[in-house]
C-alpha positions in Angstrom: -5.8 -51.9 -42.4 -6.2 -54.7 -39.9 -9.7 -56.2 -38.8 -9.2 -54.8 -35.5 -8.1 -51.4 -36.5 -11.2 -51.5 -39.0 -13.5 -52.1 -36.1 -12.0 -49.4 -33.9 -12.1 -46.9 -36.5 -15.8 -47.6 -37.4 -18.4 -45.5 -36.0 -22.1 -45.0 -36.6 -23.3 -42.5 -38.6 -23.9 -38.9 -37.3 -27.2 -38.9 -35.5 -30.0 -36.8 -37.2 -32.2 -34.6 -35.5 -35.0 -36.9 -35.8 -33.0 -39.8 -34.5 -31.8 -37.6 -31.5 -35.5 -36.6 -30.6 -36.7 -40.3 -30.8 -33.7 -41.4 -28.6 -34.2 -38.4 -26.1 -37.9 -39.2 -25.9 -37.2 -43.0 -25.6 -34.6 -42.3 -22.7 -37.4 -39.9 -20.9 -39.9 -42.4 -21.2 -37.7 -45.2 -19.5 -36.1 -43.3 -16.9 -37.2 -39.7 -16.6 -34.0 -38.1 -17.6 -34.5 -35.0 -20.2 -31.8 -34.2 -22.5 -31.9 -30.7 -24.1 -31.5 -30.2 -27.9 -28.2 -28.4 -27.0 -26.9 -31.7 -25.9 -27.3 -33.6 -29.0 -23.6 -33.9 -29.3 -23.4 -35.8 -25.9 -25.7 -38.6 -27.4 -23.7 -38.8 -30.6 -20.3 -38.8 -28.6 -21.7 -41.3 -25.8 -23.7 -43.7 -27.9 -21.8 -43.9 -31.4 -19.5 -46.7 -29.8 -22.5 -48.7 -28.5 -24.1 -48.6 -31.8 -21.1 -49.7 -33.7 -20.3 -52.4 -31.1 -23.7 -53.9 -31.6 -22.9 -53.8 -35.4 -25.2 -51.3 -36.4 -24.4 -48.5 -38.8 -27.3 -45.9 -37.8 -28.9 -44.7 -34.9 -32.3 -45.5 -36.4 -31.0 -49.2 -36.4 -30.3 -48.9 -32.6 -33.7 -47.2 -32.1 -35.5 -50.1 -33.7 -33.4 -52.5 -31.8 -34.4 -50.3 -28.4 -38.1 -50.3 -29.2 -38.8 -53.9 -31.0 -35.9 -56.6 -30.3 -36.5 -59.4 -27.9 -33.3 -58.4 -26.0 -34.2 -54.8 -25.8 -34.7 -54.9 -21.9 -30.8 -56.2 -21.8 -30.0 -53.1 -23.3 -31.4 -50.7 -21.0 -28.3 -50.9 -18.3 -26.0 -49.9 -21.1 -28.4 -47.0 -22.0 -28.5 -45.9 -18.4 -24.7 -46.0 -18.1 -24.3 -43.7 -21.4 -26.7 -41.0 -20.2 -25.6 -40.8 -16.7 -22.7 -38.8 -15.6 -22.0 -40.4 -12.2 -20.0 -37.3 -10.8 -20.1 -37.1 -7.2 -18.2 -36.9 -4.0 -18.9 -36.4 -0.2 -20.2 -33.1 0.8 -20.5 -32.1 -2.9 -22.5 -28.9 -3.4 -22.1 -27.2 -0.1 -24.8 -24.4 -0.8 -27.4 -27.1 -1.6 -26.5 -29.1 1.6 -26.5 -26.0 3.7 -30.2 -25.1 2.2 -31.3 -28.6 2.9 -30.0 -28.5 6.5 -31.4 -25.2 7.3 -34.5 -25.0 5.6 -35.7 -28.9 5.6 -33.7 -31.0 8.1 -33.6 -28.9 11.1 -37.3 -27.8 10.8 -38.3 -31.7 10.1 -36.3 -32.6 13.2 -38.0 -30.0 15.4 -41.4 -31.0 14.2 -40.4 -34.8 15.0 -39.2 -33.7 18.5 -42.4 -31.7 19.2 -44.5 -34.9 18.4 -42.4 -37.0 20.3 -41.6 -39.2 17.3 -37.9 -39.7 16.9 -38.1 -41.0 13.4 -36.9 -39.8 10.0 -36.7 -41.2 6.5 -34.7 -39.9 3.7 -34.8 -40.6 0.1 -31.6 -40.0 -1.9 -32.7 -40.2 -5.4 -29.9 -40.4 -8.0 -27.2 -41.2 -5.4 -24.9 -42.4 -7.5 -22.2 -44.3 -5.7 -23.6 -43.3 -2.7 -21.6 -40.4 -1.4 -24.9 -38.3 -1.1 -26.6 -40.6 1.5 -23.5 -41.1 3.6 -22.9 -37.3 3.5 -26.6 -36.9 4.9 -26.0 -39.5 7.6 -22.6 -37.6 8.5 -24.9 -34.2 8.7 -27.5 -35.9 10.8 -24.7 -37.2 13.2 -23.2 -34.0 13.4 -26.5 -32.1 14.1 -28.0 -34.7 16.4 -24.8 -35.4 18.5 -25.5 -37.8 21.4 -29.3 -37.4 20.6 -28.8 -39.5 17.5 -29.2 -42.7 19.8 -33.0 -41.9 20.3 -33.7 -41.7 16.8 -34.7 -44.3 13.9 -33.5 -42.9 11.0 -33.6 -44.5 7.5 -31.7 -43.0 4.4 -32.4 -44.9 1.2 -30.4 -44.1 -2.0 -31.4 -45.2 -5.4 -30.1 -44.8 -8.8 -30.5 -46.1 -12.4 -26.8 -47.2 -12.5 -26.2 -50.9 -11.5 -22.6 -50.3 -11.3 -22.8 -47.0 -9.1 -25.1 -48.9 -6.8 -22.7 -51.9 -6.4 -20.2 -49.2 -5.7 -22.4 -47.5 -3.0 -23.0 -51.0 -1.4 -19.5 -51.6 -1.2 -18.8 -48.6 0.6 -15.2 -48.4 -0.4 -14.2 -45.1 -2.0 -10.9 -43.6 -3.6 -9.4 -40.3 -2.6 -11.4 -38.5 -5.3 -14.5 -39.0 -3.3 -13.3 -36.9 -0.6 -12.0 -34.1 -2.8 -14.7 -31.6 -1.4 -14.0 -32.5 2.2 
């Protein structure tokens, strides 16, 4: 086989239970994402190519790299990309949006009106490429109508995926993002 074919066929060894637990715990400590034991296959599938690309044969080598290598911080964005799904669209999960609107948003708006404080701050954690914060802005525009002009509203989105945040900042979306609208 050619060197290219050999490289493409090379994979890291299967992740052991102990390696999985160590990697899972490392990921949790770095970003708060918990991966259940039932999803060991997910870690194996998503990380084996990265481990091989770095020239490592085992997940233990990769774990040591993540823990002790001088360049370990440069690897974190790759780890975050591999563990995040980044599945999103505008108005995704309508039941959740309805619950937020009915049980949180509308009561908070009423409280703010009663105080004559037309201010609102919303934090969209794990916003991926931004469809969720934009969806919240659209819901607010619909619920407040012309009254929106009176309000000072801040919607902050954050995510651990730098490429997804770049997409959110650009505000350019494919047809797929509108699949639930």
